[in-house]
FIVODO-665200 format. One record per residue (C-alpha): z, y, x; residue number from 1; residue in three letters. Coordinates in nm, 2 decimals. Layout:
! residues N
<w->Z	v->Y	u->X	resi->NUM	resn->ALA>
...
! end
This chain:
! residues 315
<w->-2.09	v->-0.97	u->1.12	resi->1	resn->UNK>
<w->-2.11	v->-0.76	u->1.44	resi->2	resn->UNK>
<w->-2.09	v->-0.95	u->1.76	resi->3	resn->UNK>
<w->-1.79	v->-0.85	u->1.96	resi->4	resn->UNK>
<w->-1.85	v->-0.70	u->2.31	resi->5	resn->UNK>
<w->-1.88	v->-0.97	u->2.58	resi->6	resn->UNK>
<w->-1.56	v->-1.01	u->2.77	resi->7	resn->UNK>
<w->-1.46	v->-1.22	u->3.06	resi->8	resn->UNK>
<w->-1.28	v->-1.53	u->2.94	resi->9	resn->UNK>
<w->-1.00	v->-1.43	u->3.17	resi->10	resn->UNK>
<w->-0.96	v->-1.08	u->3.02	resi->11	resn->UNK>
<w->-0.62	v->-1.03	u->2.86	resi->12	resn->UNK>
<w->-0.57	v->-0.93	u->2.50	resi->13	resn->UNK>
<w->-0.45	v->-0.57	u->2.43	resi->14	resn->UNK>
<w->-0.06	v->-0.56	u->2.43	resi->15	resn->UNK>
<w->0.19	v->-0.28	u->2.37	resi->16	resn->UNK>
<w->0.57	v->-0.27	u->2.36	resi->17	resn->UNK>
<w->0.70	v->-0.29	u->2.00	resi->18	resn->UNK>
<w->0.87	v->0.04	u->2.03	resi->19	resn->UNK>
<w->0.53	v->0.21	u->2.11	resi->20	resn->UNK>
<w->0.37	v->0.08	u->1.78	resi->21	resn->UNK>
<w->0.28	v->0.37	u->1.55	resi->22	resn->UNK>
<w->0.53	v->0.44	u->1.27	resi->23	resn->UNK>
<w->0.38	v->0.56	u->0.95	resi->24	resn->UNK>
<w->0.57	v->0.78	u->0.70	resi->25	resn->UNK>
<w->0.67	v->0.60	u->0.38	resi->26	resn->UNK>
<w->0.43	v->0.81	u->0.17	resi->27	resn->UNK>
<w->0.14	v->0.69	u->0.39	resi->28	resn->UNK>
<w->0.21	v->0.32	u->0.32	resi->29	resn->UNK>
<w->0.04	v->0.33	u->-0.02	resi->30	resn->UNK>
<w->-0.31	v->0.40	u->-0.13	resi->31	resn->UNK>
<w->-0.17	v->0.38	u->-0.49	resi->32	resn->UNK>
<w->0.21	v->0.40	u->-0.52	resi->33	resn->UNK>
<w->0.37	v->0.06	u->-0.58	resi->34	resn->UNK>
<w->0.03	v->-0.08	u->-0.69	resi->35	resn->UNK>
<w->-0.19	v->-0.11	u->-0.38	resi->36	resn->UNK>
<w->-0.10	v->-0.08	u->-0.01	resi->37	resn->UNK>
<w->-0.29	v->0.16	u->0.22	resi->38	resn->UNK>
<w->-0.58	v->-0.03	u->0.37	resi->39	resn->UNK>
<w->-0.45	v->-0.34	u->0.19	resi->40	resn->UNK>
<w->-0.66	v->-0.65	u->0.09	resi->41	resn->UNK>
<w->-0.59	v->-0.85	u->-0.22	resi->42	resn->UNK>
<w->-0.67	v->-0.96	u->-0.57	resi->43	resn->UNK>
<w->-0.68	v->-0.86	u->-0.93	resi->44	resn->UNK>
<w->-0.63	v->-1.20	u->-1.09	resi->45	resn->UNK>
<w->-0.62	v->-1.32	u->-1.44	resi->46	resn->UNK>
<w->-0.78	v->-1.55	u->-1.70	resi->47	resn->UNK>
<w->-1.11	v->-1.46	u->-1.87	resi->48	resn->UNK>
<w->-1.10	v->-1.15	u->-2.10	resi->49	resn->UNK>
<w->-0.78	v->-1.02	u->-1.95	resi->50	resn->UNK>
<w->-0.93	v->-0.67	u->-1.85	resi->51	resn->UNK>
<w->-0.96	v->-0.76	u->-1.48	resi->52	resn->UNK>
<w->-1.28	v->-0.56	u->-1.44	resi->53	resn->UNK>
<w->-1.14	v->-0.27	u->-1.63	resi->54	resn->UNK>
<w->-0.84	v->-0.26	u->-1.41	resi->55	resn->UNK>
<w->-1.05	v->-0.28	u->-1.10	resi->56	resn->UNK>
<w->-1.27	v->0.01	u->-1.22	resi->57	resn->UNK>
<w->-0.97	v->0.22	u->-1.32	resi->58	resn->UNK>
<w->-0.84	v->0.17	u->-0.97	resi->59	resn->UNK>
<w->-1.17	v->0.29	u->-0.83	resi->60	resn->UNK>
<w->-1.18	v->0.60	u->-1.06	resi->61	resn->UNK>
<w->-0.82	v->0.68	u->-0.97	resi->62	resn->UNK>
<w->-0.89	v->0.67	u->-0.60	resi->63	resn->UNK>
<w->-1.21	v->0.87	u->-0.63	resi->64	resn->UNK>
<w->-1.05	v->1.13	u->-0.85	resi->65	resn->UNK>
<w->-0.69	v->1.14	u->-0.71	resi->66	resn->UNK>
<w->-0.55	v->1.08	u->-1.06	resi->67	resn->UNK>
<w->-0.30	v->0.82	u->-1.16	resi->68	resn->UNK>
<w->-0.41	v->0.47	u->-1.19	resi->69	resn->UNK>
<w->-0.34	v->0.33	u->-1.54	resi->70	resn->UNK>
<w->-0.20	v->0.67	u->-1.62	resi->71	resn->UNK>
<w->0.11	v->0.59	u->-1.43	resi->72	resn->UNK>
<w->0.06	v->0.50	u->-1.06	resi->73	resn->UNK>
<w->0.01	v->0.79	u->-0.82	resi->74	resn->UNK>
<w->-0.28	v->0.79	u->-0.58	resi->75	resn->UNK>
<w->-0.17	v->0.89	u->-0.23	resi->76	resn->UNK>
<w->-0.50	v->0.91	u->-0.05	resi->77	resn->UNK>
<w->-0.81	v->0.99	u->-0.26	resi->78	resn->UNK>
<w->-1.15	v->0.91	u->-0.13	resi->79	resn->UNK>
<w->-1.48	v->0.74	u->-0.19	resi->80	resn->UNK>
<w->-1.48	v->0.42	u->-0.39	resi->81	resn->UNK>
<w->-1.76	v->0.16	u->-0.35	resi->82	resn->UNK>
<w->-1.80	v->-0.11	u->-0.62	resi->83	resn->UNK>
<w->-2.01	v->-0.42	u->-0.68	resi->84	resn->UNK>
<w->-1.99	v->-0.60	u->-1.01	resi->85	resn->UNK>
<w->-2.19	v->-0.91	u->-1.00	resi->86	resn->UNK>
<w->-2.16	v->-1.00	u->-1.37	resi->87	resn->UNK>
<w->-2.23	v->-0.67	u->-1.54	resi->88	resn->UNK>
<w->-2.55	v->-0.48	u->-1.60	resi->89	resn->UNK>
<w->-2.57	v->-0.15	u->-1.42	resi->90	resn->UNK>
<w->-2.58	v->0.05	u->-1.74	resi->91	resn->UNK>
<w->-2.26	v->-0.12	u->-1.85	resi->92	resn->UNK>
<w->-2.09	v->-0.04	u->-1.52	resi->93	resn->UNK>
<w->-2.19	v->0.33	u->-1.57	resi->94	resn->UNK>
<w->-2.06	v->0.33	u->-1.93	resi->95	resn->UNK>
<w->-1.72	v->0.19	u->-1.83	resi->96	resn->UNK>
<w->-1.69	v->0.44	u->-1.54	resi->97	resn->UNK>
<w->-1.79	v->0.73	u->-1.76	resi->98	resn->UNK>
<w->-1.53	v->0.62	u->-2.02	resi->99	resn->UNK>
<w->-1.25	v->0.60	u->-1.76	resi->100	resn->UNK>
<w->-1.35	v->0.93	u->-1.61	resi->101	resn->UNK>
<w->-1.36	v->1.10	u->-1.96	resi->102	resn->UNK>
<w->-1.01	v->0.96	u->-2.04	resi->103	resn->UNK>
<w->-0.90	v->1.18	u->-1.75	resi->104	resn->UNK>
<w->-1.11	v->1.47	u->-1.88	resi->105	resn->UNK>
<w->-1.34	v->1.44	u->-1.59	resi->106	resn->UNK>
<w->-1.72	v->1.40	u->-1.55	resi->107	resn->UNK>
<w->-1.84	v->1.10	u->-1.37	resi->108	resn->UNK>
<w->-2.08	v->1.33	u->-1.18	resi->109	resn->UNK>
<w->-1.78	v->1.49	u->-1.01	resi->110	resn->UNK>
<w->-1.65	v->1.16	u->-0.87	resi->111	resn->UNK>
<w->-1.76	v->1.00	u->-0.55	resi->112	resn->UNK>
<w->-1.80	v->0.65	u->-0.68	resi->113	resn->UNK>
<w->-2.09	v->0.45	u->-0.54	resi->114	resn->UNK>
<w->-2.23	v->0.13	u->-0.68	resi->115	resn->UNK>
<w->-2.40	v->-0.15	u->-0.48	resi->116	resn->UNK>
<w->-2.71	v->-0.23	u->-0.69	resi->117	resn->UNK>
<w->-2.85	v->-0.52	u->-0.48	resi->118	resn->UNK>
<w->-2.89	v->-0.82	u->-0.71	resi->119	resn->UNK>
<w->-2.70	v->-1.06	u->-0.49	resi->120	resn->UNK>
<w->-2.42	v->-1.02	u->-0.24	resi->121	resn->UNK>
<w->-2.31	v->-1.34	u->-0.06	resi->122	resn->UNK>
<w->-2.00	v->-1.34	u->0.16	resi->123	resn->UNK>
<w->-2.08	v->-1.68	u->0.29	resi->124	resn->UNK>
<w->-2.41	v->-1.57	u->0.44	resi->125	resn->UNK>
<w->-2.41	v->-1.39	u->0.78	resi->126	resn->UNK>
<w->-2.71	v->-1.18	u->0.68	resi->127	resn->UNK>
<w->-2.54	v->-1.05	u->0.37	resi->128	resn->UNK>
<w->-2.22	v->-0.98	u->0.56	resi->129	resn->UNK>
<w->-2.42	v->-0.77	u->0.81	resi->130	resn->UNK>
<w->-2.57	v->-0.58	u->0.53	resi->131	resn->UNK>
<w->-2.23	v->-0.52	u->0.38	resi->132	resn->UNK>
<w->-2.11	v->-0.40	u->0.71	resi->133	resn->UNK>
<w->-2.40	v->-0.16	u->0.74	resi->134	resn->UNK>
<w->-2.33	v->-0.04	u->0.38	resi->135	resn->UNK>
<w->-1.96	v->0.03	u->0.47	resi->136	resn->UNK>
<w->-2.07	v->0.22	u->0.79	resi->137	resn->UNK>
<w->-2.30	v->0.44	u->0.58	resi->138	resn->UNK>
<w->-2.06	v->0.51	u->0.30	resi->139	resn->UNK>
<w->-1.72	v->0.50	u->0.46	resi->140	resn->UNK>
<w->-1.53	v->0.42	u->0.13	resi->141	resn->UNK>
<w->-1.15	v->0.44	u->0.10	resi->142	resn->UNK>
<w->-1.17	v->0.14	u->-0.14	resi->143	resn->UNK>
<w->-1.41	v->-0.15	u->-0.18	resi->144	resn->UNK>
<w->-1.41	v->-0.34	u->-0.52	resi->145	resn->UNK>
<w->-1.59	v->-0.67	u->-0.54	resi->146	resn->UNK>
<w->-1.60	v->-0.84	u->-0.88	resi->147	resn->UNK>
<w->-1.57	v->-1.14	u->-0.92	resi->148	resn->UNK>
<w->-1.52	v->-1.36	u->-0.61	resi->149	resn->UNK>
<w->-1.68	v->-1.66	u->-0.77	resi->150	resn->UNK>
<w->-2.02	v->-1.49	u->-0.79	resi->151	resn->UNK>
<w->-2.00	v->-1.37	u->-0.42	resi->152	resn->UNK>
<w->-2.04	v->-1.71	u->-0.25	resi->153	resn->UNK>
<w->-2.14	v->-2.07	u->-0.28	resi->154	resn->UNK>
<w->-1.86	v->-2.21	u->-0.08	resi->155	resn->UNK>
<w->-1.61	v->-2.47	u->-0.20	resi->156	resn->UNK>
<w->-1.31	v->-2.26	u->-0.32	resi->157	resn->UNK>
<w->-1.08	v->-2.56	u->-0.27	resi->158	resn->UNK>
<w->-1.19	v->-2.60	u->0.09	resi->159	resn->UNK>
<w->-0.94	v->-2.40	u->0.30	resi->160	resn->UNK>
<w->-1.17	v->-2.38	u->0.60	resi->161	resn->UNK>
<w->-1.46	v->-2.24	u->0.40	resi->162	resn->UNK>
<w->-1.24	v->-2.00	u->0.21	resi->163	resn->UNK>
<w->-1.07	v->-1.88	u->0.53	resi->164	resn->UNK>
<w->-1.41	v->-1.79	u->0.68	resi->165	resn->UNK>
<w->-1.49	v->-1.56	u->0.39	resi->166	resn->UNK>
<w->-1.14	v->-1.40	u->0.39	resi->167	resn->UNK>
<w->-1.15	v->-1.35	u->0.77	resi->168	resn->UNK>
<w->-1.48	v->-1.16	u->0.73	resi->169	resn->UNK>
<w->-1.33	v->-0.93	u->0.47	resi->170	resn->UNK>
<w->-1.02	v->-0.88	u->0.68	resi->171	resn->UNK>
<w->-1.23	v->-0.78	u->0.98	resi->172	resn->UNK>
<w->-1.42	v->-0.53	u->0.77	resi->173	resn->UNK>
<w->-1.10	v->-0.39	u->0.63	resi->174	resn->UNK>
<w->-0.96	v->-0.33	u->0.98	resi->175	resn->UNK>
<w->-1.28	v->-0.20	u->1.13	resi->176	resn->UNK>
<w->-1.35	v->0.05	u->0.85	resi->177	resn->UNK>
<w->-0.98	v->0.11	u->0.76	resi->178	resn->UNK>
<w->-1.03	v->0.06	u->0.38	resi->179	resn->UNK>
<w->-0.87	v->-0.12	u->0.10	resi->180	resn->UNK>
<w->-1.05	v->-0.44	u->-0.03	resi->181	resn->UNK>
<w->-1.00	v->-0.54	u->-0.39	resi->182	resn->UNK>
<w->-1.13	v->-0.88	u->-0.51	resi->183	resn->UNK>
<w->-1.14	v->-0.97	u->-0.87	resi->184	resn->UNK>
<w->-1.07	v->-1.34	u->-0.92	resi->185	resn->UNK>
<w->-0.98	v->-1.59	u->-1.19	resi->186	resn->UNK>
<w->-0.65	v->-1.77	u->-1.23	resi->187	resn->UNK>
<w->-0.60	v->-2.12	u->-1.37	resi->188	resn->UNK>
<w->-0.54	v->-2.14	u->-1.74	resi->189	resn->UNK>
<w->-0.20	v->-2.28	u->-1.69	resi->190	resn->UNK>
<w->0.05	v->-2.17	u->-1.43	resi->191	resn->UNK>
<w->0.33	v->-2.42	u->-1.48	resi->192	resn->UNK>
<w->0.61	v->-2.39	u->-1.23	resi->193	resn->UNK>
<w->0.40	v->-2.22	u->-0.97	resi->194	resn->UNK>
<w->0.46	v->-1.87	u->-0.84	resi->195	resn->UNK>
<w->0.21	v->-1.66	u->-1.02	resi->196	resn->UNK>
<w->0.00	v->-1.60	u->-0.71	resi->197	resn->UNK>
<w->-0.04	v->-1.97	u->-0.66	resi->198	resn->UNK>
<w->-0.23	v->-1.98	u->-0.99	resi->199	resn->UNK>
<w->-0.53	v->-1.82	u->-0.83	resi->200	resn->UNK>
<w->-0.82	v->-2.06	u->-0.86	resi->201	resn->UNK>
<w->-0.90	v->-2.24	u->-0.53	resi->202	resn->UNK>
<w->-0.74	v->-2.27	u->-0.19	resi->203	resn->UNK>
<w->-0.38	v->-2.15	u->-0.13	resi->204	resn->UNK>
<w->-0.52	v->-1.94	u->0.15	resi->205	resn->UNK>
<w->-0.63	v->-1.69	u->-0.12	resi->206	resn->UNK>
<w->-0.27	v->-1.61	u->-0.22	resi->207	resn->UNK>
<w->-0.15	v->-1.60	u->0.15	resi->208	resn->UNK>
<w->-0.43	v->-1.35	u->0.24	resi->209	resn->UNK>
<w->-0.33	v->-1.08	u->0.00	resi->210	resn->UNK>
<w->-0.13	v->-0.77	u->0.10	resi->211	resn->UNK>
<w->-0.13	v->-0.65	u->-0.26	resi->212	resn->UNK>
<w->-0.21	v->-0.84	u->-0.58	resi->213	resn->UNK>
<w->-0.22	v->-0.76	u->-0.95	resi->214	resn->UNK>
<w->-0.20	v->-1.04	u->-1.20	resi->215	resn->UNK>
<w->-0.29	v->-1.01	u->-1.57	resi->216	resn->UNK>
<w->-0.16	v->-1.25	u->-1.83	resi->217	resn->UNK>
<w->-0.17	v->-1.27	u->-2.21	resi->218	resn->UNK>
<w->0.17	v->-1.29	u->-2.37	resi->219	resn->UNK>
<w->0.31	v->-1.24	u->-2.71	resi->220	resn->UNK>
<w->0.44	v->-0.90	u->-2.62	resi->221	resn->UNK>
<w->0.09	v->-0.80	u->-2.49	resi->222	resn->UNK>
<w->-0.11	v->-0.80	u->-2.17	resi->223	resn->UNK>
<w->0.14	v->-0.82	u->-1.88	resi->224	resn->UNK>
<w->0.06	v->-0.68	u->-1.54	resi->225	resn->UNK>
<w->0.26	v->-0.84	u->-1.26	resi->226	resn->UNK>
<w->0.25	v->-0.68	u->-0.91	resi->227	resn->UNK>
<w->0.30	v->-0.86	u->-0.58	resi->228	resn->UNK>
<w->0.33	v->-0.69	u->-0.24	resi->229	resn->UNK>
<w->0.35	v->-0.84	u->0.10	resi->230	resn->UNK>
<w->0.55	v->-0.57	u->0.27	resi->231	resn->UNK>
<w->0.74	v->-0.39	u->-0.01	resi->232	resn->UNK>
<w->0.95	v->-0.47	u->-0.32	resi->233	resn->UNK>
<w->0.73	v->-0.51	u->-0.63	resi->234	resn->UNK>
<w->0.81	v->-0.31	u->-0.94	resi->235	resn->UNK>
<w->0.90	v->-0.49	u->-1.26	resi->236	resn->UNK>
<w->0.60	v->-0.61	u->-1.46	resi->237	resn->UNK>
<w->0.46	v->-0.38	u->-1.73	resi->238	resn->UNK>
<w->0.23	v->-0.41	u->-2.02	resi->239	resn->UNK>
<w->-0.11	v->-0.25	u->-2.03	resi->240	resn->UNK>
<w->-0.36	v->-0.18	u->-2.31	resi->241	resn->UNK>
<w->-0.71	v->-0.07	u->-2.36	resi->242	resn->UNK>
<w->-0.66	v->0.19	u->-2.62	resi->243	resn->UNK>
<w->-0.93	v->0.37	u->-2.83	resi->244	resn->UNK>
<w->-0.90	v->0.74	u->-2.80	resi->245	resn->UNK>
<w->-1.22	v->0.88	u->-2.95	resi->246	resn->UNK>
<w->-1.47	v->0.91	u->-2.82	resi->247	resn->UNK>
<w->-1.37	v->0.70	u->-2.52	resi->248	resn->UNK>
<w->-1.14	v->0.40	u->-2.45	resi->249	resn->UNK>
<w->-0.85	v->0.45	u->-2.20	resi->250	resn->UNK>
<w->-0.67	v->0.20	u->-2.00	resi->251	resn->UNK>
<w->-0.30	v->0.28	u->-1.98	resi->252	resn->UNK>
<w->0.04	v->0.14	u->-1.87	resi->253	resn->UNK>
<w->0.29	v->0.27	u->-2.13	resi->254	resn->UNK>
<w->0.58	v->0.48	u->-2.03	resi->255	resn->UNK>
<w->0.90	v->0.30	u->-1.94	resi->256	resn->UNK>
<w->1.07	v->0.36	u->-2.27	resi->257	resn->UNK>
<w->0.77	v->0.21	u->-2.46	resi->258	resn->UNK>
<w->0.78	v->-0.11	u->-2.27	resi->259	resn->UNK>
<w->0.98	v->-0.41	u->-2.39	resi->260	resn->UNK>
<w->1.32	v->-0.41	u->-2.22	resi->261	resn->UNK>
<w->1.43	v->-0.70	u->-2.00	resi->262	resn->UNK>
<w->1.66	v->-0.82	u->-2.27	resi->263	resn->UNK>
<w->1.37	v->-0.81	u->-2.52	resi->264	resn->UNK>
<w->1.15	v->-1.01	u->-2.29	resi->265	resn->UNK>
<w->1.43	v->-1.25	u->-2.22	resi->266	resn->UNK>
<w->1.49	v->-1.31	u->-2.59	resi->267	resn->UNK>
<w->1.12	v->-1.35	u->-2.65	resi->268	resn->UNK>
<w->1.08	v->-1.61	u->-2.38	resi->269	resn->UNK>
<w->1.38	v->-1.81	u->-2.49	resi->270	resn->UNK>
<w->1.28	v->-1.80	u->-2.86	resi->271	resn->UNK>
<w->0.93	v->-1.93	u->-2.78	resi->272	resn->UNK>
<w->1.06	v->-2.22	u->-2.57	resi->273	resn->UNK>
<w->1.13	v->-2.55	u->-2.74	resi->274	resn->UNK>
<w->1.40	v->-2.64	u->-2.48	resi->275	resn->UNK>
<w->1.66	v->-2.46	u->-2.27	resi->276	resn->UNK>
<w->1.53	v->-2.27	u->-1.96	resi->277	resn->UNK>
<w->1.71	v->-2.26	u->-1.63	resi->278	resn->UNK>
<w->1.79	v->-1.93	u->-1.46	resi->279	resn->UNK>
<w->1.56	v->-2.01	u->-1.18	resi->280	resn->UNK>
<w->1.27	v->-2.07	u->-1.42	resi->281	resn->UNK>
<w->1.36	v->-1.75	u->-1.61	resi->282	resn->UNK>
<w->1.34	v->-1.55	u->-1.29	resi->283	resn->UNK>
<w->0.99	v->-1.69	u->-1.22	resi->284	resn->UNK>
<w->0.87	v->-1.63	u->-1.58	resi->285	resn->UNK>
<w->1.00	v->-1.28	u->-1.60	resi->286	resn->UNK>
<w->0.93	v->-1.19	u->-1.23	resi->287	resn->UNK>
<w->1.27	v->-1.01	u->-1.21	resi->288	resn->UNK>
<w->1.54	v->-0.97	u->-0.95	resi->289	resn->UNK>
<w->1.83	v->-1.21	u->-0.98	resi->290	resn->UNK>
<w->2.10	v->-0.95	u->-1.03	resi->291	resn->UNK>
<w->1.91	v->-0.78	u->-1.31	resi->292	resn->UNK>
<w->1.85	v->-1.11	u->-1.48	resi->293	resn->UNK>
<w->2.22	v->-1.20	u->-1.45	resi->294	resn->UNK>
<w->2.32	v->-0.87	u->-1.61	resi->295	resn->UNK>
<w->2.08	v->-0.92	u->-1.90	resi->296	resn->UNK>
<w->2.20	v->-1.28	u->-1.95	resi->297	resn->UNK>
<w->2.56	v->-1.16	u->-1.95	resi->298	resn->UNK>
<w->2.50	v->-0.89	u->-2.21	resi->299	resn->UNK>
<w->2.31	v->-1.11	u->-2.44	resi->300	resn->UNK>
<w->2.56	v->-1.39	u->-2.42	resi->301	resn->UNK>
<w->2.84	v->-1.14	u->-2.50	resi->302	resn->UNK>
<w->2.65	v->-1.03	u->-2.81	resi->303	resn->UNK>
<w->2.61	v->-1.39	u->-2.91	resi->304	resn->UNK>
<w->2.23	v->-1.38	u->-2.89	resi->305	resn->UNK>
<w->2.20	v->-1.66	u->-2.64	resi->306	resn->UNK>
<w->2.41	v->-1.94	u->-2.51	resi->307	resn->UNK>
<w->2.43	v->-2.14	u->-2.18	resi->308	resn->UNK>
<w->2.39	v->-2.52	u->-2.20	resi->309	resn->UNK>
<w->2.40	v->-2.78	u->-1.93	resi->310	resn->UNK>
<w->2.02	v->-2.77	u->-1.91	resi->311	resn->UNK>
<w->1.98	v->-2.40	u->-1.91	resi->312	resn->UNK>
<w->1.98	v->-2.10	u->-2.15	resi->313	resn->UNK>
<w->1.87	v->-2.10	u->-2.51	resi->314	resn->UNK>
<w->1.89	v->-1.89	u->-2.82	resi->315	resn->UNK>
! end
């Protein structure tokens, strides 16, 4: 990383009155509406084979083209996308990007997507961080996609101090170059009673660091995308799919009327459970606001589809 200018140890930090802080219009708070904060850092998390890399590349194509991400989420500030995929051959990266561009009836050659081709990028090595800094200075991307985190260091992911050093470097780069940073990372196989972000593999600092986060999980109803935001309400989860539309695959989030309703999801969750589920646990599993959950429970109970027991709700 760049060495900060030498300052006297007695020099004060920069301070302004709160009222003088810049206020940004609502439409400038998003890089991608409801999906990714403007200049936000965070994760695309999920278990293996949950389309994490596809979602990351679709985000890059959307930002570079100014088209909707997943066919649904509007891009507010298009710009250059810079990507590094540590586990994929370069020809595979190109094929995926071409497919995602073609699904938008675009040619990859018309999009400003740039690929880091260096064999290794290590965020725990000062020399590599300096090279990444120089790369960002040369390319000035709006979005940086790094996939996956586990291949970008040799630190102990469960060591908070080692993880914090890597995240601090990325935060500094994000602030200096005013870009969004997207890390692809694995989640644990089982979430249990944790908040979904706490299922990220490694130190809890990972979850705390994120401004925006997308979590992918396999469910009976399909591949669910759950969104978390630090500074804004998150939309309800949706289900995405990688559909074959000859001659190219396309990654989409179905329109609202094609998604399972909250009542459908609630029934599915209760039917798959061998024991009653408390309202608190249902809120966590469905990632839904309490008032919406209460309305769904009330309607299904009135229809005789579910019943309340001393230990929770069941079918």
